N, C-alpha and C positions, 0 to 999 in steps of 0.2 A: 548881276554883281557887277559885270562891266559894260557899258554900252558906249559908243561912238556913234554921235550923232552927225551926221552931214561935214564929218571933218574934211578938210584941206590942209595939205603939208606941200609947201614950196620949198626946194632947194636947185640954187643957183637958176632961178627962173623957170623952173621945170616941176611941174606937178608930179608928185610921188603917190600923193591921194587927192582926188578930187570930191567934194561932197559923197564921203566914204562912209556908211554905218553900217555897225554888227553890233551883235550881241553876245555877251560870255554869260553862259548861266553858272550857277554856284553850284558849286561841287563836282563839276565837269572837267574833263582835261580837253582842253581845246588846242587844235594844231594849226598855225599860220603856215599855209607851204607855197612854196612859188621858187622859183630861180633867183640866185643871188641880184641882187640889185629891185628885187620887186617889192620889198618894203618891210619885209617880216621883221628883221633887227628893231625897225622905225618903232613899228608899232607898239614892240615892249616898253622903248624908251617913252612915248607918249605916254603909256600908262603910267612911268615913273615921274611925268612930268621935265623929263629932260629935253624932250623935242615938245614944242608947242605947235598945237595946230595954227595955222594963219585964219582957218574960219571952223566954224561948229563947236562942238561940246563933247567932253567926256565927263561919262558919272562912273565912280567906282563905291560899290556901296551905296549907292544912292547919294553921294555926296558930288557935286559939281569939284572936276579937278582944277582948281584954281591955288593962288599964291597963299590963300586963307586956310584953305582944307589940305594942302600938300603935304606938309609933315603928319599931319595924322594919317592922310591915305599911306603914306609911306610906312609909317609904323606897323600895317600890317601886311606887308611885302615883302617877299627874298627874292632876290634877283641873282642867277647864275651865268654870269657870260659865259660867251664860247672861248674867249683868251682869259685866262686868270692868272693875273701878278699881284701878287701878296707883299705886303710890307711887312711880313713875318715867316720864322723857318719853317717853323712846322706845323701840326695841329693843335699841340699843346698850345702853341704861344696866340694862334687863332683864336681859338676857344676862349681864351682870356681875353685877348681884342673885343669878341663878340660879347663876353659877360655871361657866358651859358657852360662856365665849370661845373655847376651842379648839376647838366645835362650830360655827364661823359657816359653815363650808364646806356642814355638813350641813344647817343651817337654812335657807341660800341654797336649797339644792335643795329642799326643802320647799316655799319661796316660789316657786321655779320651777313646783313641781306645783298650787300653789294660785292660780295668776293674779298672783304679786304680783312689782313689779319689786324689784331688789336697792336702788333707792331709799330704801323703805320700811325698811331697817334702820336708816338714822339720822333718817328724816322723822319729827318730833314727834307722838305720838299725837291733839293737836287738830287735826290738820291730815289726818287718816284720816277717812273713812268708817267707820260701826259694823262696815258689814260685811269691811272690809279690815284694821280691829283684830283684829276674831275670827279672822280667818286668820293673821294673823300670831302672834296667841297660840297658836292650836293649831302652827303652825311650831315655835314654840319649844319649848311641851311636846312635842311628840314626840320634839325631838333630846334630850331628858333620857333617852330609851330606858328608860324604867320598862316593869314586864313588864304591869300594868295600868293603862288609862287610861277615866277617867272624862269624860262629856260630857253637860253638862246643856244641853238645848235648842240642841244645834250651830247649827240652822239659823236662831235667830232672826233675827238680822241679817243673814242671805244672801239674794241673790238666788239663782232657779232655777239658773243658770248656775255661781255659786260654791259652792252647796250640792254640785253633781253633783262637781265638782273633787276636794270635801272626802272625798264618798262613793266615787271611785275612789280617792284614796289609802290610805283606810282599807282597800279592797279587795285594796290591792297590798301591804301590811304584814305581815312575816311574825314570828310569834312574840308576837303581841302579842294580849293580851287586850282587847276595848272593852266597855266599858259605856256606854249613855246611854239616856237618858231624853228622850222627844220626844212630841209629840201632831200631828208633820208624816208624812203618809202615804208621800211619797216615799221620807224617810229612813226608815222604818218598815219598808216595803218592802225597804229596803237589808241590813236586819240577819239575821244568819245565823238568830236566834232571836229569836223577838216574845216578850214576857211582857206579857200583858194585864193592867192593875190596875183 
């Protein structure tokens, strides 16, 4: 599904990665683990071609990640960042922006899995806690039904109970490849495969 072949990434004349190789199999949950500054978020940005390796190759679905293929590759990715700032006021506006109005029932089923009441569909984001907003964004992104879901520090705003709900939902999902970056040991242990950086 995703392969890094001898990639090197240079920031400020310092290598974040040098001749690095790794593979992520289809329908796995793979977690990149490590301390801050180890390159976890960078790996997620590489998969989306927002960071380009100075050397080496990246393949997603057997497609070489390059300028010709980047749009096609991004079309089957969903990315959930650690810090979420959206140009809309609530979930209803977000759903319209993403063009997934017809998936409201699916989104509400994810709400239920994640401990969110239906009222959160129209509640303003500034009236939610960080954890509520993060779970809402996860529900909407999962509704996109992309093949690959990228999550950057997905438990950053979540209490232990909410994190357990997200982990249980991911475990129940079929035909999805989940790539996460985290330093939370409970989240890391929930993954099918751990790659330490």
